[in-house]
TIMAR-156339 format. One record per atom (N, C-alpha, C): residue in one letter; z, y, x. Coordinates in steps of 0.2 Angstrom, whole numbers, padded with zeros to 4 digits, always signed. Atoms other than C-alpha are relative to their C-alpha. Layout:
N
aZYX
...
This chain:
111
x+0000-0006+0004
x+0000+0000+0000
x+0000+0006+0004
x+0000-0006-0004
x-0005+0017+0007
x+0005+0005-0003
x-0004-0005+0002
x+0007+0031+0006
x+0000+0006+0005
x+0000-0006-0004
x+0008+0049+0012
x+0006+0004-0002
x-0007-0004+0001
x+0025+0058+0014
x-0002+0007+0001
x+0001-0007+0000
x+0023+0076+0009
x+0006+0004+0003
x-0006-0003-0003
x+0041+0081+0013
x+0006-0005-0001
x-0005+0005+0000
x+0058+0073+0013
x+0002-0002-0008
x-0002+0002+0006
x+0058+0072-0006
x-0006-0004-0004
x+0006+0002+0003
x+0040+0067-0011
x-0005-0004+0004
x+0005+0004-0003
x+0028+0053-0006
x-0005-0001-0005
x+0005+0001+0005
x+0011+0051-0014
x-0004-0006+0002
x+0004+0006-0002
x+0000+0036-0015
x-0006-0001-0005
x+0005+0002+0005
x-0016+0029-0024
x+0003-0005-0005
x-0002+0005+0005
x-0015+0018-0039
x+0004-0006+0002
x-0004+0006-0001
x-0001+0005-0039
x+0000-0005-0005
x-0001+0005+0005
x+0002-0011-0048
x+0007-0002-0001
x-0007+0002+0001
x+0018-0019-0055
x+0002-0004+0006
x-0002+0004-0006
x+0018-0030-0039
x+0002+0004+0005
x-0002-0005-0005
x+0021-0014-0029
x+0007+0002-0001
x-0006-0003+0001
x+0037-0010-0037
x+0006-0002+0004
x-0006+0002-0005
x+0049-0021-0026
x-0001+0004+0006
x+0000-0003-0007
x+0042-0013-0010
x+0001+0007-0001
x-0002-0007+0001
x+0044+0005-0018
x+0007+0000+0000
x-0008+0000+0000
x+0062+0001-0022
x+0003-0002+0007
x-0003+0001-0006
x+0065-0007-0005
x-0001+0005+0005
x+0001-0005-0005
x+0058+0008+0004
x+0005+0006-0002
x-0005-0005+0001
x+0072+0018-0004
x-0002+0006-0005
x+0002-0005+0005
x+0063+0028-0018
x+0004-0001-0006
x-0004+0000+0006
x+0073+0032-0033
x-0004+0002-0007
x+0004-0001+0006
x+0059+0038-0045
x-0007-0002+0001
x+0007+0001+0000
x+0042+0032-0049
x-0004+0005-0005
x+0004-0005+0004
x+0030+0046-0055
x-0007-0001-0001
x+0007+0001+0000
x+0013+0044-0062
x-0003+0006-0002
x+0004-0007+0001
x+0001+0059-0062
x-0007-0002-0003
x+0007+0002+0002
x-0014+0049-0069
x+0000-0002-0007
x+0001+0002+0007
x-0019+0048-0087
x-0001-0008-0001
x+0002+0007+0002
x-0019+0030-0095
x-0007+0000-0002
x+0007+0001+0002
x-0036+0023-0098
x-0006+0004+0004
x+0005-0004-0003
x-0045+0033-0085
x-0006-0004+0003
x+0005+0005-0002
x-0054+0018-0078
x+0002-0007-0002
x-0001+0007+0002
x-0056+0000-0083
x+0004-0004+0005
x-0004+0004-0005
x-0043-0012-0075
x+0006+0004+0002
x-0006-0004-0002
x-0030+0002-0072
x+0006-0002-0004
x-0006+0002+0004
x-0013-0004-0076
x+0003+0006-0004
x-0003-0005+0004
x-0005+0006-0090
x+0007+0003+0003
x-0006-0003-0002
x+0009+0018-0087
x+0006-0004-0003
x-0005+0004+0003
x+0020+0007-0099
x+0002-0006+0004
x-0001+0006-0004
x+0017-0008-0088
x+0004+0002+0006
x-0003-0002-0006
x+0022+0001-0072
x+0007+0003-0002
x-0007-0002+0001
x+0037+0010-0080
x+0005-0005-0002
x-0004+0006+0001
x+0044-0006-0087
x+0002-0004+0006
x-0001+0003-0007
x+0043-0014-0070
x+0005+0004+0004
x-0004-0004-0004
x+0051+0001-0062
x+0007+0001-0003
x-0007-0001+0003
x+0065+0003-0074
x+0004-0007+0001
x-0004+0007-0001
x+0069-0016-0073
x+0002+0000+0007
x-0002+0000-0007
x+0070-0013-0054
x+0006+0005+0001
x-0005-0005-0001
x+0083+0001-0057
x-0003+0007+0002
x+0003-0006-0001
x+0071+0015-0054
x-0001+0005-0006
x+0002-0005+0005
x+0069+0031-0064
x-0007+0001+0000
x+0007-0001+0001
x+0052+0035-0071
x-0002+0007-0003
x+0002-0007+0003
x+0042+0051-0075
x-0008-0001-0001
x+0007+0000+0002
x+0025+0052-0083
x-0003+0007-0001
x+0003-0006+0000
x+0016+0068-0079
x-0007+0000+0001
x+0008+0000-0001
x-0003+0065-0081
x-0003+0006+0000
x+0004-0006-0001
x-0015+0078-0075
x-0007-0002+0002
x+0007+0001-0002
x-0034+0079-0073
x-0003+0007+0003
x+0003-0007-0002
x-0037+0098-0070
x+0006+0004+0003
x-0005-0005-0003
x-0029+0113-0062
x+0004+0002-0006
x-0004-0002+0005
x-0023+0118-0079
x+0005-0005-0002
x-0005+0005+0002
x-0015+0102-0082
x+0006+0000+0006
x-0005+0000-0005
x-0006+0104-0065
x+0005+0006-0001
x-0004-0005+0002
x+0000+0121-0070
x+0005-0001-0006
x-0004+0002+0006
x+0006+0114-0087
x+0006-0005+0002
x-0006+0005-0001
x+0017+0100-0079
x+0004+0002+0007
x-0003-0002-0006
x+0022+0110-0063
x+0008+0001-0001
x-0007-0001+0001
x+0039+0115-0070
x+0004-0007-0001
x-0003+0006+0000
x+0043+0097-0075
x+0000-0004+0006
x+0001+0003-0007
x+0037+0091-0058
x+0006+0002+0004
x-0006-0002-0004
x+0050+0102-0050
x+0006-0002-0002
x-0006+0002+0003
x+0063+0097-0062
x+0002-0007+0002
x+0000+0007-0002
x+0060+0078-0058
x+0002+0000+0007
x-0002+0000-0008
x+0061+0081-0039
x+0007+0003+0001
x-0007-0003-0001
x+0076+0092-0040
x+0006-0004-0003
x-0005+0004+0003
x+0086+0080-0051
x+0000-0007+0003
x+0000+0007-0003
x+0081+0064-0042
x+0005-0001+0005
x-0005+0001-0005
x+0095+0056-0033
x-0002-0002+0007
x+0003+0001-0006
x+0083+0052-0019
x-0007+0001+0000
x+0007-0002-0001
x+0065+0052-0014
x-0004-0003-0006
x+0005+0001+0005
x+0051+0052-0027
x-0006-0003+0002
x+0006+0003-0002
x+0036+0041-0026
x-0005+0001-0006
x+0005-0002+0005
x+0021+0048-0035
x-0007-0003+0001
x+0007+0003-0001
x+0004+0040-0038
x-0005+0003-0006
x+0006-0002+0004
x-0013+0044-0046
x-0005-0005+0002
x+0005+0005-0002
x-0030+0036-0043
x-0001+0000+0008
x+0001+0000-0007
x-0031+0042-0025
x+0006+0003+0004
x-0006-0004-0003
x-0015+0052-0022
x-0001+0007+0000
x+0001-0007+0000
x-0024+0068-0022
x+0002+0005-0005
x-0003-0004+0006
x-0019+0074-0039
x+0007+0001+0001
x-0007-0001-0002
x-0001+0071-0034
x+0001+0005+0005
x-0001-0005-0006
x-0003+0081-0018
x-0002+0007-0003
x+0001-0006+0003
x-0011+0095-0028
x+0005+0003-0004
x-0006-0002+0004
x+0003+0095-0040
x+0006+0003+0004
x-0006-0002-0005
x+0016+0096-0026
x-0002+0006+0003
x+0002-0006-0003
x+0006+0110-0018
x+0001+0006-0005
x-0001-0004+0005
x+0006+0119-0034
x+0007+0002-0001
x-0007-0001+0001
x+0024+0117-0036
x+0003+0004+0006
x-0002-0003-0006
x+0027+0123-0018
x-0002+0008+0000
x+0002-0007+0000
x+0017+0139-0020
x+0003+0004-0005
x-0003-0004+0005
x+0025+0145-0035
x+0008+0000+0000
x-0007+0000-0001
x+0043+0141-0030
x+0003+0006+0002
């Protein structure tokens, strides 16, 4: 699984599967965040599948889907809140990780 640490609080990654949840938990993450809308492409695991596995593993979850800059601005405050309230590092994913990074940058610039 590819990951890119953006700071001490946020790491981003491409699409994950339920099978990745144990490794995410073992790496010390406390929140799994999805920034990808459900049904974006065939074969993509649904957020409910990922969230159920994450919660069963004891991880908090956050679904902040975005596709456009406007979406990023709309969920920016929620993103900040999730990161600020997380008891440890946040693992965010989307199709390639880029949207998550854009959301993180948007939150940083406006802080």
